[in-house]
C-alpha positions as CSV (number, residue, x, y, z in Angstrom):
1,X,5.3,-23.7,-23.3
2,X,9.0,-25.0,-23.6
3,X,9.6,-27.2,-21.5
4,X,13.1,-26.4,-19.2
5,X,15.2,-29.9,-18.3
6,X,15.2,-30.5,-14.5
7,X,12.8,-27.8,-13.3
8,X,10.0,-30.4,-12.4
9,X,7.1,-32.0,-13.7
10,X,5.7,-29.2,-16.0
11,X,2.0,-27.7,-15.1
12,X,-0.5,-25.0,-16.4
13,X,1.0,-22.6,-14.4
14,X,2.1,-19.5,-16.3
15,X,4.8,-17.5,-14.4
16,X,5.5,-13.9,-14.4
17,X,9.0,-13.2,-12.9
18,X,9.5,-10.1,-10.4
19,X,13.0,-10.5,-9.0
20,X,12.5,-6.9,-7.8
21,X,9.9,-8.5,-5.5
22,X,12.5,-10.6,-3.8
23,X,14.3,-7.6,-1.7
24,X,11.1,-6.9,-0.4
25,X,10.3,-10.4,0.6
26,X,14.1,-10.7,1.8
27,X,13.5,-7.6,4.1
28,X,15.9,-5.7,2.6
29,X,16.0,-2.0,3.9
30,X,14.2,-3.3,6.9
31,X,17.9,-3.6,9.1
32,X,18.7,0.5,8.4
33,X,16.1,3.0,8.9
34,X,12.2,2.3,9.1
35,X,10.7,2.5,5.7
36,X,7.8,4.8,7.1
37,X,9.9,6.7,8.8
38,X,12.3,7.7,5.5
39,X,9.5,8.5,3.6
40,X,8.1,10.9,6.0
41,X,11.4,12.9,5.6
42,X,11.4,12.9,1.6
43,X,9.9,14.6,-1.2
44,X,6.0,13.9,-2.1
45,X,6.7,13.0,-5.4
46,X,9.6,10.4,-4.5
47,X,8.4,9.3,-1.3
48,X,4.8,8.7,-3.0
49,X,2.8,10.7,-0.7
50,X,-0.4,11.9,-1.3
51,X,-1.1,14.8,1.5
52,X,0.2,15.8,4.8
53,X,-1.4,16.5,8.3
54,X,0.3,17.5,11.5
55,X,1.0,14.4,12.7
56,X,-0.1,11.7,9.8
57,X,0.6,11.1,6.3
58,X,-0.9,9.6,3.1
59,X,1.5,7.6,1.2
60,X,0.8,5.0,-1.7
61,X,1.8,1.6,-1.0
62,X,4.9,0.3,-3.3
63,X,3.0,-3.3,-3.3
64,X,-0.6,-2.1,-4.1
65,X,-3.7,-4.9,-3.5
66,X,-5.4,-2.4,-5.9
67,X,-4.7,1.0,-7.9
68,X,-5.0,3.7,-5.4
69,X,-4.2,1.6,-2.5
70,X,-2.8,4.1,0.2
71,X,-1.5,4.0,4.3
72,X,-2.3,6.6,6.8
73,X,1.1,6.2,8.2
74,X,2.1,8.6,11.7
75,X,5.2,10.2,11.5
76,X,6.2,9.0,14.9
77,X,7.7,5.2,14.8
78,X,5.1,3.3,16.7
79,X,4.3,-0.3,16.2
80,X,0.8,-0.5,18.3
81,X,-2.7,1.8,17.9
82,X,-2.6,1.8,21.6
83,X,1.0,3.7,21.5
84,X,-1.0,6.9,19.5
85,X,-2.0,9.9,21.5
86,X,-5.5,11.3,21.4
87,X,-4.5,14.3,18.5
88,X,-2.8,11.1,16.7
89,X,-5.4,9.0,16.8
90,X,-7.8,11.3,15.6
91,X,-5.9,12.6,12.8
92,X,-5.3,9.0,11.8
93,X,-8.9,8.8,11.6
94,X,-9.4,11.9,9.6
95,X,-7.1,10.9,7.3
96,X,-8.5,7.5,6.3
97,X,-12.0,9.1,5.6
98,X,-10.3,11.8,3.4
99,X,-8.7,9.0,1.3
100,X,-11.8,7.5,0.9
101,X,-13.1,10.4,-0.2
102,X,-10.5,11.1,-2.6
103,X,-10.3,8.0,-3.9
104,X,-13.9,8.1,-4.8
105,X,-13.8,11.5,-6.4
106,X,-10.3,10.3,-8.1
107,X,-11.5,7.0,-9.0
108,X,-15.2,6.4,-8.5
109,X,-14.2,3.8,-5.8
110,X,-17.5,1.9,-4.8
111,X,-16.4,0.4,-1.5
112,X,-13.0,-0.1,0.8
113,X,-10.7,-2.5,2.6
114,X,-9.5,-0.4,5.8
115,X,-7.5,-2.0,8.3
116,X,-4.5,-2.1,10.2
117,X,-2.2,-5.6,10.6
118,X,-0.4,-5.0,14.6
119,X,2.9,-7.0,14.5
120,X,4.3,-9.4,11.8
121,X,2.0,-12.3,13.5
122,X,-0.9,-10.8,11.8
123,X,0.6,-10.1,8.9
124,X,2.2,-6.5,9.0
125,X,5.0,-6.2,6.5
126,X,6.6,-3.3,8.6
127,X,5.8,-4.3,12.2
128,X,7.6,-1.8,13.7
129,X,6.1,1.1,12.6
130,X,1.9,1.6,12.3
131,X,-0.1,2.2,9.2
132,X,-3.5,1.6,7.9
133,X,-4.5,0.5,4.9
134,X,-7.2,2.0,3.0
135,X,-8.0,-0.3,-0.3
136,X,-10.3,0.7,-2.8
137,X,-12.5,-1.8,-4.4
138,X,-15.0,-1.7,-7.7
139,X,-17.5,-4.1,-8.6
140,X,-15.5,-7.1,-10.3
141,X,-12.0,-5.7,-9.3
142,X,-11.4,-9.5,-8.4
143,X,-10.9,-10.9,-11.8
144,X,-10.0,-14.4,-12.7
145,X,-6.3,-12.8,-13.3
146,X,-5.1,-13.4,-9.1
147,X,-6.9,-16.9,-9.4
148,X,-5.9,-18.2,-12.6
149,X,-2.8,-16.4,-13.4
150,X,-1.6,-15.5,-10.0
151,X,-1.2,-11.7,-11.3
152,X,-2.3,-8.5,-10.2
153,X,-3.3,-6.0,-13.0
154,X,-3.2,-2.9,-11.9
155,X,-4.1,-0.4,-14.3
156,X,-2.2,2.9,-13.6
157,X,1.9,3.9,-12.7
158,X,2.1,5.1,-9.1
159,X,3.4,8.2,-9.9
160,X,0.4,8.8,-12.0
161,X,-2.2,7.8,-9.2
162,X,0.2,10.0,-6.6
163,X,-0.9,12.9,-8.5
164,X,-4.6,12.1,-9.2
165,X,-5.2,11.5,-5.7
166,X,-2.8,14.4,-4.4
167,X,-5.4,16.7,-6.3
168,X,-8.1,15.2,-5.3
169,X,-7.3,15.7,-1.9
170,X,-6.8,19.3,-2.3
171,X,-10.2,19.5,-4.0
């Protein structure tokens, strides 16, 4: 490892520089139109939309915890689960189940983390627009990379994942 003068005490960490993450961290795009509202009106491939319903759609997360990390999002711009009407709530639940089925069919997912972060204090990256996370899990998917290298290894491009899941969803 080459030492850089003035950079502090050298340590054992490797750095994976991802300057494109800075835009997300700084909230770029969060000041204008809501990202989820924009995605709802985009072409499926461009928006990484896997499936569309009457009240909700399923979309791949741009910053996934695991390959295939989907979000189920209502078209209507609401912040709280309490703001959904009965039809929206039912379709959100149904699409969550369909997302799980598609992930099992397309990738052999062995388990799932499901959840909503309600409000910025609860960790919601986009707190103003409700979204449910559907994160597929496999035995051994939490390997040493995040711990040792602080790096997530995602073995597939988002566009390829979208194609596989959209096909599995239709089946």
